Structures are given as C-alpha cells and as structure tokens.
N, C-alpha and C positions, 0 to 999 in steps of 0.2 A: 347648324351654324346660326348664330344670332347676328343679324345685320343691324346697323345703327338705325335709330328712329329717323334720322335725316335721310338715309338712303331709301328707307321704306316709304317716305312721304312724297317722293317724286316718281314720275313716270317718264319713259323714254320719249324723245321728240317724235310726235306723230308724223311730221313731214318727212323726217329722215327714215322712219320706219316704213312709210308708204313707198318712198323711193327705193329702199332696199328690197321690198317685196316685188315691186315692178321690175327691177333689174334681175331679180332671181327668176321670175317667170320668163323674162326675155331670154335669159341664159339657158332656160330649159326648153327654148324653142317657141314660146308663145309670141304672137305679134302684138305687143303691148304698146299703146300710145301713152306716154308718161306726161301727164299734166301736173305731177305732184311736186316736183322739186323747184326750189327758188334759186335757180342757177342759170346765168346767161349761157346760151348755146353757142356763143361766139368764142373763138380762141383768144388767148391773151395776145395782144399786139407784139409783133416781132421785136420792136425796139426794146420792149420791157424784158423779153426773153434774153436778148443779147446782153443787156445789163447784168442779168443774173449769171449768164455764162462767163462774162468778163470777171465778175466777182469770184467765181470758182477758180478761174485761171490765175487770178491775181492773189489767190490764197486767202481771200476774205472769208474764212470758214471757221473762225474762232468765236468765243464769247464776245458779246458787245455789252455796253452799258444796259442795265436791266430795262430801263424805260425807252430804249431806242437810241440810235446813233444821232449825233448832232446834225449831220447832214440831212437826215430824214426829218428830224424835228423842225429844222429850218424850212424845209419844203412844205411841211404841214402848216406851219405858221403863216407862210406866204399864201397857201391855199385858203386858209380862213380869212386872211385879209382881203384877197382878191374876190373870193366867191361870196363871202358872208358878211363883209364889213366888220370883222371881229379881230381884235388885237390880243395876242397872247405872248408870253415869254416862254422860254424853253422849260422852265420848271413848272409851267402850267399845262404841259402836254405830255402824254404818255402813249407809247406805241405798244400794242399787245398782239396776241396771236388770234387776230380776227376781232370784229366788232362784238361778237358774242362774249369773247373773253373780256373786252373792255367793260361791257355791261355787268359781267359777273364781278369784276374787280370793284366796280362802283357799289354793287350790292354788299360786298364784303366790307367795304370801307364805311358805308353809311348806315346800314340797317342793323337792328338788334331786336331782342325780345320785346314784344309789345308795340313796336313801330308799325304803323299802317302805311301802305303804299297804294295809291289810287292807280288803277289800270283801266283805261277805257276799253270796252269790249265792242266789237271783235278786236282781239289782241294777237300779237305774235305769240306763238305757243310757249316760248321760253320764259316770258316775263314772270308769270305767276310762280313758276318753279324756282327761279332764281331768288325771288323774294322769300319763298318758303325755306329754301336751303340756308338762308341766313336768319332764320328764326323770327322773321317779321310776318305780317299779315297782309296778303293781297286783298284789296278792296275793289271789287269789280264794279265799274260804272257802265251799265249797258246803254249803248247808243242805238240809233235806229236809222233806217234808210231815209226817213223824212228829214233828218238833220244831216244827211250825207255822212253818217257814221262818225260825227264829230261830237266830242264832249262839249256841252254848253255850259255857260257860267252857272245856270241854275242847277244843273245836274252835278257840277263840281261842288257847289256849296252844300248840296244835299249829302255828299259823301265825306266832306271835311269833318275832322274831329280834332280834339286836343292832341291826339296821337299821330296825326298825319305827318309823315316825314318827307314824302315825295310824291310826285306825279310822273308817271312814265308816259312820254308823248312820242308817238311814232308818226312822222310826217315826211314824205308820203308813206302811206300805211301798207304794211303786210298784215292782214290779207286783202283789205278792201280796195287798195289803190287810190283812196281818197286822201286829200291833204288839207292842211290848215292854211288859210291866207293870213295876211298881216293883221286884219281886223280881229279874226278869231284868236290869234296869238296875243294881241294886246289885252283882250278881256281875261285870258288865262294868266298872263303876266301880272296883271293888277291884283288878282286874287292871291297869287303866289307871294307877292311882296307884302300884301296886307296880312296874310296868315302865316308868313314866314315858313314856307316849305320849299323843298328843292324841286327843280324840274330836271328830269333825265330826258334829254332830247335826242332821240335816235333818228338820225338823218341819213341813214345809209343809202336811201333811194333818191337823194336830192337831185342827182343828175338825170334821172329818168322821169321826166315830166312831159305833158302833152297839152295840146289845145291852148298854148300860150301861157299856161300856168307858171307863175314865177315863185320859186321856192324862197322862203324867208326863214331865218333862224331866230327863235325866240330870244336867244342870248343877245342878239343885236339890237334889241328894243330899248336898251338903257342900262346904266351901270347897276341899278338896283336888282334887275332881273338877271343880269350877267353873273353877278356874284352868287346867285342861287341856282345857276344852271351848269350842268355838265353836258357838253355836246359830244355825241358819239358818232363816228363815221368810219369809213374804211374804203377799200379798193375792190372788194369782192364783186359788187354789182356794177359799179361805174366803169371798171377796167377789165371785167371778165377774169378776175383773179381769185376765185373762191378757194382754190387749193393752196394758194400762196400764204394764206392766213396772216393778213396784215389788217389790223383795225387800229383806231386811235381815238383818244378822248382829250378834251380840253376843258379846263374849269379852274376853280379856286385852287391855289397851290397847295394848301393844306390837304385837300382831298386827293389831289394828284400825287402828292408825296405818300399818303397812306396807301393809295393804289399801287404805287411803285414798290413800297415795302412788302405788300401782300404778294405782288408778282415775283419779287425776289425769292420768296419762300415757296412758290408754286411752280412756275414755268421758267423762271429766269427770263432772259431776253427772247424776243421773237427771232426767227431764223435769220442769221446774218445775210444770207444770200437773198432772201425775200425782201429784206430792208433795202438792199441796193436796187433791187427791181422796183421797189416802191418809190424810191427817189426818182427814177426815170419815169415812172408812171405819172408822178405829179409835176415834174419839170419838163418832160418831153412833149412831143406833139399830142394835141388833144383832139385831132380831127376824127379819130376813131369813134369818139363818143356820139356826136350827132348822127353819124351813119348808123350806129347801133340803135339809137333812139328812134330814128326814122323807120327802121325795120320793125321795131317793137310797136310803134304807132300803127303801122299798117296791119299787123297781126291783131292788135287791140281792137281796132275798128271792126275787123272781120269777125272776131270771136264774140264781141258784145252783140253785134247785129244778129249773128246766128243764134246765140242763146236766147235773145228776146223774141225770136220767131218760133221757138219751141213752145208748144202749148203747155201752159202751167208754169213756165219759167220766166222770171224777170230779173234783169241785171242792170244796176246803175253803171254808167260809163265811168271808169276810173280815170283820174288825171295824172297818176304817177305809178311807179313800180312796174311790175309785169304780171299782174294778177287780175282775174275777173272773179267776182264773188256773187254768183247768182243765188237768188232765193228760190229754193226748190220745195218749200214746205207743202205746196199743193199736191205733191206726189205722196205725201205721207197718208197712210191708211189704205193705199192701193196695193194690189197684189200682182205677182207673177207666178202663175201656177199655184203651188201651196205656200208661197213665200210672201209675207207681208212686209211692206216698207214702213217703218215707224220712226225713222230717225235719219240724220245725215250719215251716220255710221252704216246703217242698213243700206242706204242708197249707194254709198261709195263702194261697199262690198258687192252689191248687185251689179254696178256698172263695171267694176273690175272683172267680174266673172262673165257677165253677159255681153258687155261691149268691148272688153279688153282695153279699157281706158282707166288709167290710174289717176286719182285726184284725192284731195284731202277733205275729210268731213268738217263742216263748220263747227261741230262740237269741240274740236281741238282748239278752235280760236275763240270759244266762249259763246257761240251762237249756233244752235242746232238747226236753225231754219235754212242754213246756207251750205254751199260747198265751195271749195276754192280750186280754180284751175289756173295754172301758169301758162302764159303764152310765150315763155322763153323756150320755144321749140319751133320747128319750121312751119311755114304756112301749110305745106303739104300734110304734115302730121296733124296740125290743128283741124284741117278740113276732114281728114280721115277720122279723127277721134270724135269730132262733133257729129259727123254722119252716124257713127255707131251709137253715140249717146242718144241722139234724137230717135233713132230706131228702137233702142232699148226702152226709152221712156214711153214710146207709143204702145209698147206691149203691156204696160201696167194698166190694170183695170180696177 
C-alpha cells in the first residue's frame, strides 16, 4: 500500500501516545502515575451536564449551522468582550470540534506551499505537524530559560523572511507554563504590523494563571494587530470539558468564512449537544474556575519545589497552564546498570519502566533538555510519582 506523502510526513501526537501507553500499563495491573496528559482531573460541572441532558430531552440532536449555533456565538462574543476587551460580530466567530480543530482550520485557510510559519520552541507538539500537513514550512525559533521561554523581538526578526505568513503564539504555554505580558505582546505586535504577517494566538489556558499574572490577548492591542490576529480558545481546560470537543476562533471575517467552508467539507458542525453545554459553560456560574485554579496552584507550588530539590534537576516556576517543564539534561550520559541515558526520550522510557511514572520527553516539544510533567492529577499522585522519580534518578551514575 502506498500512503500519501502528507500522511508519511507526520507522526502521532507524543502526548496522546504516552497517555495511551500509561493507561494500557495501568489496565494490565501496573501502578502507574500518569503525568503525561494535559487534561484537568476535575469533572465537568453539573450545571453544564444538565444543559446537555436537557438538549437531549428537548430533541436538540440534529445538524446545526456549520460554524455553530447563534446562541453559542453570542455567548462567545460576550466572553471576548468581557474577558479580553475584544469586539466581534457573528461572522467573525467559528465554533469547531475542539481548539485543535480550530487551529487546523486556520492552517488550511491560510497556509500553502512555500509559506513559512514561525513557531517558538518549546512548542505544543501539534503546531509543526499542522503546518507541514498544509504544505508550509515550520520555522522553529528556539527560546531559552533565561528569557522565560519567550520569543524576543531580536529572535523574531532573525526568523522573519519574505515568505513569513504567520507566527503561532501560545500564551500561557504548553509545555512551559510561561506567558507573555502586555509589554512582550506589544513588541511582537509592532513587528507583525510592520512586516505584515498573521498572529495565531492560542489562548486555551488563559483562565489558568497564578501569582497575580493577568492574561492579555495580543488582538486587543489595537485595530492594526487585531485584523492580523486569529484568536483561538475553547472550554477543554477552563471548564474541564476535554471530551465535549468545543473550541472556537475569532478573527477577520474572510478568514473565518474560509474556515467555515473548510469545516463544512470535513466535520460539518460540532456536536449539537456539546454546543448547548458550551452555552451554559460560558453563561452560567463561573465559581468552579477559581476553585480549580486554586487547587492547581497548590499542586504547582509543591511540584516545582520538589523538582528543584532533586539533584541535577532545575525547573522554572510556571505562571499558567498546569505543566512543569524541568531541565534534566544533567542526567544525560549517566547509566543505570547497562543502560545509558542520552536524551529526554531515554529518560522518559527509564522513568516509566523504573519509577512507573509516565511523562512526556522534551524532544516532542522541540527541546531535548527537558521533560514535561502535568500537575492535573491529585496531590497524592504527585507526591507518589515524584518520590519514585527522585529515587530512580538517584540510581543513575
């Protein structure tokens, strides 16, 4: 069988692959602590579930408009106005089957052969592959701990070319948990306007911030940057609705219309029942979110403190999302019995086998010096997993 070049050019999501492996081992009876998946361990709030149940009982189970029902678009528009000081019309908003789907629709609508898309590294694993799938070229801009993993204006200028079509900006970030403040965003916006490229602003973790950090959307910095920005968001992280598959995007109407046309020929509308649940998520009580954030904050502090106490490990304190991204490169070159650790992939495999702890190698995010651990699991699990990891790392010589 001859597969397409497009299919052969990509690889499966490493985060989902690690999660599947951890779950398979657990199903086989292994006591695995899973730090791999980016999914809140909280249940979807009951009021949201009830809205879905009502939709089923009311017979709201048919096709809807491709880009989402008006009621949901209205709720999204109000969310952008209240949270981000952004104003959109309904034809500037699309609802898709998760934020990942929104991002893919953008790539389909904007990218083509020869286009270059700048992606700061460490990056979410899906960004480069979505660019490649649409015949464009991912241009990786490697950031560093000393700049809190943020792309600087100088680094951005270095990566710009006549073929630059867009910059993908993820704030707060998966995997680092770091985020861009208003000053950082203003410098990036100035370059985007000057050199006329798009910003794809992935803000899926905007509600999950700590230490008083205030999220800002780059699209809100002025009309010139707004017309060059597509903002992506969703309910998976903020409302513990990963399985409901509701994401949305807002931006210039020509781009949103193109995304809607593409969606009409791929998935059609998002699930009708999930859309009704999403309306309740956006318009109903929001007191669930600060409670969840407070719990994540407690876990964050514990995990980062523990990681920094492990010999040879260093970890910047994240200000958003629910990930720690420790530097473990001092472990490379060390051995356990006849096994040598030479990469984040080697270390992740060793920790899964020896410590029964599943995590994701930094190689998947574009920086092999690191590993990613999610603290979207109980404090009890975090303590147990870190105890095991610490013990396993002490056995390396």
